[in-house]
Residue, then its C-alpha position, 0 to 999 in steps of 0.5 A: m220212322r225206323w231208326s235203322k232207315t233214318l240217317i242219324p250219324t251220332l258221334k262219340e267225340v266232341p267236334a274240335d271246332a264247336e264252341v257252344i253246347s248247341h253246336k256240339l250236340l247238333v253235330r254229335a246227335g247227327f243233326i248237322r254237318q258243316i260243308s264250309r265255314g258257316v254253311y251246314d247240311y241239315f240232316p233228317l232230324a234237323l229238318k223235322v225240327i225246322r219244319k215243326i218250327e215253321t208250322i208254328v210260325r205259319d199258324e201264328m202268322d196266318r192267324a195274325g192276318a199275314q199272307e205267305l209268298l216266296m221271293p227270289i234269293s237273288s236280286p239285281a243290284e239296281l234295287w239295292q242301289e235305289s235304297g242306298r244299301w248296295e254301298h252301305y250294307g258292307k261286305e256281308l252282302m254277297r255280291f256276284k255277276d251273272r254271265h252278262e256282267r250284271d251285278f246281283c246279290l244274295g239276299p240277307t234280307h228282302e226289303e228292296i225286293v218286297t218294296d219293288l213288288v208292292r210298288r208294282s202291284v198296289r195303287s190305291y189306299r183301298e188295297l192297304p194294309l198288307n202283311l206279306y211274309q216268307i220262309q226262305t234261305k238267306f245269306r250274309d257273308e259274316v266276317r266270323p261265322r261261329f257257334g254253329l247255327m247261331r251265327g252262320r253265313e247261310f240260314i233259314m229265316k221268316d221275314a215279313y213286311s207290312f204296308h200301310t196308309d198311315i203311321d197309326d195303322c203301321r204301329r198297330e201292326y207292329d204291336n200285332m206282330y209283337q204279340t204274335y212273336k210272343r205266342i210263337f216263342t211260347r209255343c216253341g217252349l222257350s224262355f224269352r224276353p222282348v227288349e228294346a233294340d237298335t235298328g242296325a243295317i235294316g234301319g227305321s226308328l223303333s225296334h224290339e228284339f226277342q232274346v232267348l235267355a242263355e248264358s252262351g248268348e252273344d247279346a247282353i241285355a239289361s232289365c229292371n228289377s222293378c218294372d218291365y223295362a228291358a233293352n239290349v245293353e247297346k240300346a239301354e239308356i243310362k239315368a245320369s247321376q252327377p255329383a252336385g255342383r261346387a258350393n260357394g267358396e268351396a276350396l279346390a285342390n290344385l291341378e297336379k301333374v305326376a309321373t307315371p312311368g310306363k303306366k298306361t292303362v287305368p288298372e296300371v295307373a290306379s294301382f300305381l297311385k293307389l286309387n280306384a278306377e271310378q276316380f279316372i276319366k278315360t280318353l278314347v280317340y275314334k275315327t269316323d267314316g268322315d275321317e274325323l278324329v274325335a275324343a270320347l270321355v268316360r269314367g274309368d270303370h265304364e266302357i264306351n257304347e259305340l252305338k251311342l257314340r255313332t248316334v251322337l256323332g251322326c255317323r255310320e262308323a266310328v272305330l278306335a283310331d290306331e296309335t299312329a293316327v293318334a300320335a300324329a294328331t295329338g303328339v302323344v300315344p294312347g294311355y297318356l291322353g287327357p281332355i285338358g288342352l287336347k286339340l280334338r273335338v271332345l265328347a263326354d259321357l254324362s258320368v264325367q260331368r262335374m267330376r272332381g278329384a279325377v285323374t286323366g292323362a297329361n298329354e305327355a308320355n309317362a305323366h298324368f294329371i291328378q285333382v282334375d276338376q271338370e268344371r274348372d279344367f276342361t269343357p267338352s263339346a257336349f255331354a251325352d249318354l255314351r256308355l254301356a249299361i251295367g248291372g246296378d245302374p238305375c232304371p231309366r224308366c222308374a224310380g228305385g229300380k236297378l238294372e240287371t244284366h243277362r245273356g241272350i240269343e236274338v231269335g226275332q226282331v220287329f222294326y218300324l221302318g216308316t218310309k225309309y224304303s218307300e220314299k227312296m224307291g217310289a212306293t206310293f199309293l193314291d189316297a182318297e183325294g187321289h194324291a200320291q203318298p209314300i207307304e208306311m212300312g214295318c219289318y218282322g224277322i225270325g231266325i228259324s235255324r237259329l231257333v234250333a240252336a237257341a232251343i238247345e242252349q236252353n234245353h240240355d244236360a250232360n247227356g244230350i239235347i232235351w227237346p220241348f215237345s212242340i218242336a222235337p223231331f219225334q215225340v216218342l221213342v219206342l226202344p225194345i231192349n233186344y229187337k231180335e227177341e221175337k216177343l220184344r220185337d212184336a210188342a215194339e212193332r205193335l206199339y209203334q203202329e198203334l202210336r202212328q194210328a193215334g197221330v203220334d210222331v214216333l221213332l222206333d229204335d229197331r237197331d241190333e245194338r246193345p241196350g247201353v248204346k241205344f240208351k246213350d243215343a236216345d239221351l243224346v238225340g233228346i226225344p221227350l218220351r222214351v218207351t222201353i220194352g223189356a222182358k220183365s216189364l212185358d211179363r207184368g203187362c207193362y212198358e217203362l215210360r221215361w221222361r227225358r227232361d227229368g228222368k222220371t219213369e213210370e209203368i204204363a199198361v200195354g193195353d192202353a199204352a198208345q192212348t196214355i202216351k197220346r194223353l200225356i203229350a196233349q198235356a205237355l203241349 
């Protein structure tokens, strides 16, 4: 390709609405433009990156035994009503009506459609197992699309679904996809970590996310510094370490109410009483989707994990109740609530068990209790793991290991679904005895367009993008200092043709621009290798080869430049 004939609208200015580096660079380098909130045009360079990622995905999925198909982006409401997700998925599901007033939606994922496809096509156990995948546009009406391609409303996804006669076979395919994903992300040149994860709206009983490690990531992950345990912090388990129980005859300080005028938050009260946050018990009131108000207790230096709370409560939603609702139910506003005498169901984190000398709200304005003893003063309905993991927590899987926290970008996820969809939608097969059995299912997704952004978050510098060779829009940029100068133009054209004949993906900068402009654009766009053709080096029979990643340069002989570059690319891949 020639730069002058390619749509690469680079910008000098950073877009005002861009929050993360990938969004800034993708817009500045002429890869994408926003058409509406969370919806983007993909310019030629972006599409080349996407196609290269898709090629890697297809290679590895086909190698793993999956079959590619293509399903429609829209689906009738009836299928989603069968699964129960028409009502439960939420406002992210883009619903619409056709001209006959029939309800449809744009697919955010395709479990319903593929389950319907299989139930109408598969009859016998002899036709299983199956693994079917597609690469297709999805739509989720995100409440807050942001970060460019990292959280858009419309995006490109590879989704796969496997179908099996029994759990063991389904779990084998889960492991097969797990290993396949590791190969995919390795080939894309990414540093990543598989972690245990929540199944979310898709459902199922087992899931792993693949997180690209980056400080800009939306997700927090916890990993052990001693073993291979890793999980999204929402999923990370806590190994509880409660204080020892009271010894026989141990004297206890009396419960005491103290005035805390205008002090409501843990930091405020801790500063006022000259105590540490870990001596406090926080009382937070949540409202469930069943309209129940429930009090959740956690130590003052910890935070509630709402996913764990919902799991313990057995509800789909649990949100912090507003002050009006709390005051109406308890007679006191948040900030002064405590578990002693509280007329609500109370759940407590494991860290609260056996706390002594603690501080809680006194259930009246401007007052707190001190010297609270959990065993003596209150008994929750239940103790459970309710808090978010933090760095330094003991590993739940090994002795002596400590959790470390990192930021990550989720680029893929694998799910064991079991019979969640097949039972509801009547997807069965006849076993060897002729009996109908529900099909076991797995689900496996990769965010193709999100991978583009994640790769940049991990691979950039102050000057622009640094693409890994395997997914770069072009592998080599041929840049003559002055394209108008006949000698330089002829050399550039000759090398360009030789590289194309050698099978190298090459871009020729044939623009009539100043060298400084060309160099800045080259760094911004991020092509891994740049061949600069200048008069002085050409007189010596050489070209200058520059590596975008580390800025190292070397001279290569004109006569065998194409083969030298091809060899260097093969070594880099």
